[in-house]
KESEGU-204487 format. One line per field, with one value per residue: residue in one letter; z, y, x of N, C-alpha, C, O in turn; residue number from 1. Coordinates in pm, 1 decimal. Layout:
// residues N
aa: (a:...)
n_zz: (Z:...)
n_yy: (Y:...)
n_xx: (X:...)
ca_zz: (Z:...)
ca_yy: (Y:...)
ca_xx: (X:...)
c_zz: (Z:...)
c_yy: (Y:...)
c_xx: (X:...)
o_zz: (Z:...)
o_yy: (Y:...)
o_xx: (X:...)
i: (NUM:...)
***
This chain:
// residues 116
aa: (y:m:y:v:y:v:h:r:d:m:l:h:f:g:r:a:i:p:r:y:w:l:e:d:g:n:e:i:w:a:t:g:v:a:t:h:f:g:r:v:g:v:r:y:r:s:e:a:a:g:d:r:l:v:a:t:v:n:l:s:e:l:r:q:p:p:e:r:v:l:v:r:f:r:h:p:r:k:e:p:i:q:s:v:i:i:g:g:e:p:h:d:r:f:d:a:a:g:g:d:v:d:i:s:e:l:r:g:t:v:e:v:v:a:a:y)
n_zz: (1639.6:1420.3:1182.2:1222.5:1380.7:1639.7:1747.6:1951.9:1763.8:1525.1:1272.8:1168.3:916.0:850.9:976.8:1104.7:956.5:860.9:614.0:451.9:439.1:232.6:-3.1:-355.2:-490.5:-252.0:-25.5:232.6:522.5:746.3:897.5:1018.4:1246.1:1563.5:1666.2:1850.0:1671.6:1517.2:1330.7:1121.9:834.1:643.4:343.2:190.1:-119.5:-290.6:-569.0:-627.8:-812.0:-1035.6:-959.3:-783.4:-500.9:-345.7:-148.0:6.3:182.3:435.0:536.0:587.9:811.5:998.7:1290.1:1400.4:1238.7:1215.0:1263.9:1113.1:868.2:779.1:544.7:539.4:331.4:293.9:118.1:0.6:-79.0:25.9:-131.4:-232.9:-256.0:-572.4:-699.6:-639.7:-678.6:-645.9:-676.9:-953.8:-999.6:-977.2:-667.3:-434.5:-169.9:2.6:170.7:35.7:112.4:375.9:335.8:392.5:309.5:293.5:355.3:467.0:403.4:283.7:258.8:308.3:99.9:7.8:-245.4:-266.3:-461.1:-473.3:-652.0:-758.1)
n_yy: (597.4:749.8:608.1:457.4:559.7:553.6:668.8:670.5:580.1:591.7:525.2:616.3:656.3:728.5:974.8:1130.4:1116.5:1221.2:1472.1:1465.5:1197.6:1108.4:1181.4:1178.5:852.2:715.4:455.1:353.7:171.3:-0.3:-296.2:-542.5:-409.5:-390.2:-311.2:-210.2:-263.8:-464.6:-623.5:-415.1:-250.4:-37.1:91.4:324.6:470.7:682.6:880.7:1134.6:1299.8:1253.8:1367.0:1215.1:1026.8:713.5:502.3:192.0:26.7:-206.4:-361.1:-607.9:-775.2:-683.7:-703.6:-570.8:-323.2:17.0:328.6:537.8:574.5:708.1:815.9:975.2:1194.9:1336.0:1552.0:1606.7:1868.8:2016.4:2030.2:2062.8:1806.7:1716.3:1527.7:1199.7:851.5:538.4:198.2:228.2:409.3:742.6:918.9:1107.8:1180.5:1353.9:1573.4:1831.9:2029.2:1951.5:1689.8:1445.1:1139.2:987.9:663.5:512.6:335.0:117.1:-208.6:-481.8:-498.3:-186.7:33.0:357.8:637.5:945.1:1240.3:1524.2)
n_xx: (1243.9:1295.7:1259.0:1019.7:737.5:506.6:197.9:-62.5:-332.8:-195.8:42.6:352.6:575.4:917.8:933.7:1131.9:1366.0:1684.4:1733.3:1965.3:2025.0:1876.4:1996.5:2069.3:2074.6:2108.4:2006.0:1800.2:1683.8:1457.9:1370.2:1135.6:1038.7:906.6:583.0:286.7:89.3:178.7:449.0:648.2:794.3:1016.7:1155.2:1355.6:1436.5:1643.3:1601.0:1673.4:1804.2:1656.5:1424.8:1259.9:1149.2:1134.0:939.4:909.1:678.4:622.2:346.9:254.5:251.3:70.4:-120.8:-326.6:-483.5:-377.7:-556.8:-463.8:-212.2:88.6:334.7:633.7:811.8:1123.2:1265.7:1598.0:1660.7:1460.4:1229.8:884.2:632.5:509.5:348.8:201.4:239.0:91.2:103.2:102.3:-97.1:-233.5:-225.4:-395.4:-388.1:-202.4:28.4:174.0:370.6:441.5:519.2:397.8:238.0:-69.7:-152.5:-346.3:-558.5:-442.4:-281.9:-46.0:242.6:348.4:430.0:536.3:562.6:703.2:696.0:885.0)
ca_zz: (1599.6:1292.5:1075.7:1255.3:1498.8:1672.3:1842.2:1966.8:1652.5:1403.5:1238.9:1084.9:864.3:804.9:1038.2:1147.4:881.3:815.0:469.9:380.4:417.8:108.5:-119.9:-471.9:-492.4:-120.8:11.7:377.5:556.7:877.0:878.0:1137.4:1360.3:1644.4:1717.6:1904.2:1557.5:1451.6:1273.7:1000.3:781.4:538.0:267.0:106.3:-227.4:-343.8:-708.5:-619.6:-936.3:-1127.0:-892.6:-723.4:-384.7:-342.6:-20.5:5.8:319.5:459.3:633.2:573.9:938.7:1094.5:1363.5:1423.6:1155.2:1274.9:1197.0:1019.5:831.0:701.1:499.5:518.6:238.8:327.8:4.0:47.0:-107.0:83.6:-237.2:-202.6:-341.5:-682.2:-724.1:-576.8:-750.7:-569.1:-761.0:-1090.2:-1005.4:-901.8:-529.0:-401.5:-25.1:50.0:210.2:-48.4:187.1:491.8:288.8:436.8:219.2:372.1:294.9:572.3:355.1:213.5:335.8:234.7:63.7:-65.4:-299.9:-278.3:-538.9:-462.7:-757.1:-720.2)
ca_yy: (693.3:810.8:528.4:416.5:630.0:517.7:759.0:625.4:498.1:633.2:468.6:719.9:612.4:829.0:1103.8:1209.5:1080.3:1340.7:1495.2:1427.9:1053.9:1082.2:1234.9:1092.1:723.5:650.0:365.0:330.5:85.5:-64.2:-408.6:-618.3:-319.6:-432.3:-208.8:-277.7:-300.9:-577.5:-589.8:-334.5:-210.2:64.4:107.8:444.3:475.8:818.4:911.4:1279.6:1362.3:1238.8:1428.4:1113.1:947.1:595.0:429.9:65.3:6.9:-341.7:-369.2:-745.9:-846.4:-610.6:-781.3:-476.1:-207.4:149.2:415.3:626.2:537.9:813.8:798.1:1108.3:1211.9:1456.4:1575.8:1667.0:2012.6:2070.9:2052.3:2010.5:1698.2:1759.6:1421.5:1070.3:734.1:413.7:89.7:276.1:501.2:867.5:917.1:1250.3:1204.4:1391.8:1711.3:1866.1:2101.5:1873.0:1567.4:1323.3:1071.2:906.0:531.9:445.7:229.8:14.0:-316.8:-559.4:-420.9:-69.0:118.7:496.3:717.4:1089.8:1314.9:1663.0)
ca_xx: (1141.2:1331.1:1199.0:882.6:687.4:368.2:131.8:-201.7:-380.8:-126.9:172.2:414.1:705.1:1012.7:898.9:1247.6:1485.6:1756.6:1723.6:2086.5:2024.2:1805.1:2066.2:2052.9:2142.6:2108.1:1897.2:1798.9:1571.3:1440.2:1279.0:1099.7:1021.3:791.5:491.8:168.6:4.6:243.6:580.4:643.0:923.8:1015.9:1279.3:1354.9:1535.4:1646.5:1629.6:1655.3:1849.4:1543.2:1309.7:1172.3:1185.9:1048.4:933.5:837.0:632.0:573.1:237.0:206.1:240.5:-13.2:-221.3:-436.2:-451.5:-395.1:-654.3:-394.9:-75.7:150.9:473.0:691.5:922.9:1200.2:1353.7:1723.3:1663.7:1336.8:1130.5:751.0:583.7:422.4:250.5:229.4:189.5:89.8:53.2:83.5:-212.3:-218.7:-277.2:-408.0:-392.4:-69.5:55.7:288.9:473.8:482.6:582.6:329.8:145.2:-161.7:-179.5:-423.9:-648.3:-366.9:-220.3:52.6:360.8:300.6:534.5:489.3:657.4:678.6:764.7:913.0)
c_zz: (1465.3:1176.6:1100.0:1386.9:1518.6:1774.9:1842.2:1850.1:1519.5:1393.3:1136.5:1045.5:821.7:864.1:1069.1:1075.9:835.5:662.2:394.1:360.4:285.7:-10.5:-232.3:-462.8:-360.5:-103.3:161.1:411.1:702.9:855.9:1011.2:1261.8:1434.9:1692.8:1777.5:1794.3:1491.0:1397.7:1141.4:952.5:673.5:474.0:178.7:3.5:-287.5:-490.2:-722.3:-745.7:-1043.1:-1067.5:-840.3:-596.7:-379.4:-204.6:-41.9:150.8:332.3:572.9:636.1:706.0:1043.8:1158.9:1380.1:1339.7:1228.2:1198.9:1087.9:995.4:738.6:663.8:469.8:423.4:271.4:218.5:50.7:21.4:-60.1:-21.4:-192.3:-300.6:-447.1:-710.1:-656.8:-662.4:-655.9:-658.1:-903.1:-1107.8:-928.3:-765.7:-481.7:-252.3:27.1:82.6:140.1:31.1:303.4:456.1:329.5:331.5:304.9:296.1:390.0:523.4:293.2:309.0:247.9:214.8:-29.8:-113.8:-327.3:-348.8:-528.1:-569.5:-718.4:-841.9)
c_yy: (758.2:739.5:498.1:481.4:591.7:616.6:725.3:535.2:536.3:566.1:563.8:674.9:732.5:966.8:1191.2:1171.2:1208.3:1352.6:1445.0:1276.2:1018.3:1156.5:1132.0:965.7:649.2:559.7:337.5:246.1:43.7:-174.8:-477.1:-533.9:-358.7:-310.0:-281.3:-312.1:-428.8:-532.3:-515.9:-305.7:-105.1:70.4:231.3:432.5:615.7:818.6:1062.8:1351.6:1354.6:1290.2:1326.5:1057.6:833.3:531.9:301.5:31.6:-134.6:-339.0:-510.6:-816.4:-769.0:-706.5:-698.9:-352.5:-75.2:228.5:497.0:576.7:647.0:775.0:937.4:1099.9:1342.9:1477.0:1647.8:1818.0:2083.3:2104.9:1999.0:1898.3:1757.9:1657.1:1293.4:961.7:614.3:306.1:134.3:376.2:628.9:857.2:1061.6:1280.7:1230.5:1540.6:1750.9:1930.4:2019.8:1741.4:1438.4:1271.1:977.7:776.6:447.6:328.1:111.3:-87.6:-391.3:-478.7:-310.0:11.4:256.0:575.7:864.0:1159.1:1461.1:1750.4)
c_xx: (1172.7:1262.1:1051.9:842.7:541.4:315.8:-16.6:-241.6:-317.3:10.0:233.8:554.7:788.7:996.2:1020.6:1376.7:1555.5:1753.2:1846.9:2097.4:1957.6:1865.5:2057.9:2138.3:2143.5:1986.5:1910.1:1676.9:1574.0:1337.5:1250.3:1082.7:892.7:713.7:372.6:67.8:53.3:378.8:562.4:785.2:906.5:1154.1:1261.4:1467.0:1529.5:1685.4:1613.6:1701.7:1740.9:1414.3:1209.0:1235.2:1085.7:1056.0:854.5:806.4:577.1:471.9:178.5:180.0:161.2:-112.9:-348.7:-403.6:-471.9:-500.9:-587.1:-252.8:-22.3:293.4:526.4:810.1:990.6:1304.5:1480.5:1733.1:1536.0:1230.6:993.9:713.6:490.3:311.8:296.6:165.8:199.5:29.4:23.7:-29.4:-183.9:-286.7:-279.9:-410.4:-251.0:-65.1:185.5:402.0:528.6:548.4:515.9:232.5:61.4:-191.3:-265.4:-506.6:-574.7:-303.9:-121.4:179.6:317.6:420.0:475.8:598.3:614.9:762.5:773.9:931.0)
o_zz: (1402.9:1083.9:1009.7:1490.3:1424.7:1875.7:1744.0:1838.3:1413.6:1492.0:1031.2:1130.7:763.2:805.8:1060.1:1129.7:776.8:591.0:285.2:273.3:232.4:-106.1:-207.0:-431.8:-357.2:-158.6:209.8:338.2:771.6:802.3:1104.5:1372.4:1376.7:1752.0:1758.2:1820.7:1417.5:1416.3:1060.8:1022.2:619.3:541.3:102.7:35.4:-330.1:-529.6:-815.1:-782.5:-1131.4:-1118.5:-850.4:-586.5:-405.3:-150.7:-101.0:231.6:250.8:689.2:681.7:713.0:1163.7:1089.4:1374.5:1367.4:1296.2:1083.2:982.8:1089.4:633.6:741.0:385.9:433.2:276.5:226.2:131.7:92.2:-101.4:-2.5:-120.2:-414.9:-415.7:-739.8:-621.1:-712.0:-593.6:-708.5:-966.2:-1219.0:-824.8:-751.5:-487.7:-212.8:87.1:30.5:180.4:18.1:326.9:535.5:304.4:272.5:380.5:186.8:391.0:596.3:253.8:424.9:127.4:301.4:-134.2:-33.2:-401.5:-302.4:-568.6:-577.1:-654.7:-828.8)
o_yy: (816.0:803.7:511.4:460.4:597.1:644.4:749.0:424.3:516.2:552.5:589.2:657.8:827.4:1065.5:1313.7:1191.7:1295.4:1253.4:1388.8:1231.2:909.6:1190.2:1012.7:971.0:530.6:584.7:302.4:248.0:51.2:-149.8:-470.6:-581.1:-360.1:-218.0:-402.0:-382.6:-493.7:-417.3:-548.2:-333.5:-86.0:56.4:241.4:389.7:661.5:764.2:1112.1:1454.1:1440.2:1261.1:1347.1:1043.4:852.9:510.6:302.8:10.5:-177.8:-317.6:-530.4:-906.8:-786.8:-781.6:-749.9:-284.0:-57.3:198.8:522.4:541.4:674.8:709.9:1009.2:1011.7:1447.9:1425.9:1740.1:1887.8:2195.7:2197.2:1899.3:1897.2:1839.3:1693.0:1278.7:976.9:591.9:321.1:84.2:422.8:624.9:794.7:1130.8:1395.2:1143.4:1621.1:1708.5:1889.7:2018.9:1686.3:1331.1:1346.8:897.1:779.3:324.9:230.2:13.8:-56.7:-367.1:-400.8:-335.5:53.9:269.8:581.1:901.3:1139.8:1515.8:1870.4)
o_xx: (1083.7:1212.7:969.2:906.1:462.0:380.8:-87.0:-189.5:-376.8:82.3:175.3:641.8:736.4:1041.2:1012.3:1485.6:1491.2:1768.5:1834.6:2171.8:1980.0:1795.7:2041.5:2257.3:2176.3:1879.5:2017.6:1577.7:1675.9:1229.5:1330.4:1109.4:784.2:770.1:358.2:-29.6:-21.1:418.7:475.1:882.8:797.6:1256.2:1165.1:1577.9:1423.4:1788.6:1549.5:1644.4:1734.4:1306.1:1088.0:1357.1:967.0:1164.5:746.5:896.8:495.6:506.2:65.9:96.7:182.4:-181.4:-460.7:-305.1:-572.9:-530.6:-646.1:-181.6:-80.2:363.7:471.9:895.4:926.5:1416.3:1472.3:1805.7:1507.4:1151.2:988.5:759.2:403.5:197.8:413.5:54.2:303.3:-81.9:-69.4:-54.5:-117.4:-391.9:-178.3:-432.4:-188.1:-142.3:293.8:517.4:649.4:624.7:570.5:155.5:115.7:-247.9:-255.8:-522.7:-638.7:-276.1:-113.7:219.5:257.4:502.7:378.5:712.2:504.8:883.9:683.9:955.3)
i: (1:2:3:4:5:6:7:8:9:10:11:12:13:14:15:16:17:18:19:20:21:22:23:24:25:26:27:28:29:30:31:32:33:34:35:36:37:38:39:40:41:42:43:44:45:46:47:48:49:50:51:52:53:54:55:56:57:58:59:60:61:62:63:64:65:66:67:68:69:70:71:72:73:74:75:76:77:78:79:80:81:82:83:84:85:86:87:88:89:90:91:92:93:94:95:96:97:98:99:100:101:102:103:104:105:106:107:108:109:110:111:112:113:114:115:116)
***
């Protein structure tokens, strides 16, 4: 549940990852996680010293897309998200204080960059 949490029609990545795991320079991941939506994976890379956290989410093997897909960022210093970039474009569907980025409409491999 730390990396991939499923609740009804929602898929939530990184919901319970400890903040200290995302100290600058750390990389953590889970791949091939079986859910009733299909296999998924997520890789987090911390660039906290540069005020960025990056998550690469693999939604390539979804059999049935969930209604909602969230990616949570837990900054090691509890900073709020200032902006999000997906595919080189600004993305405005995020909760700055809570750290959740909504990528519900996206499929395939999605790189999400949260800036602080």
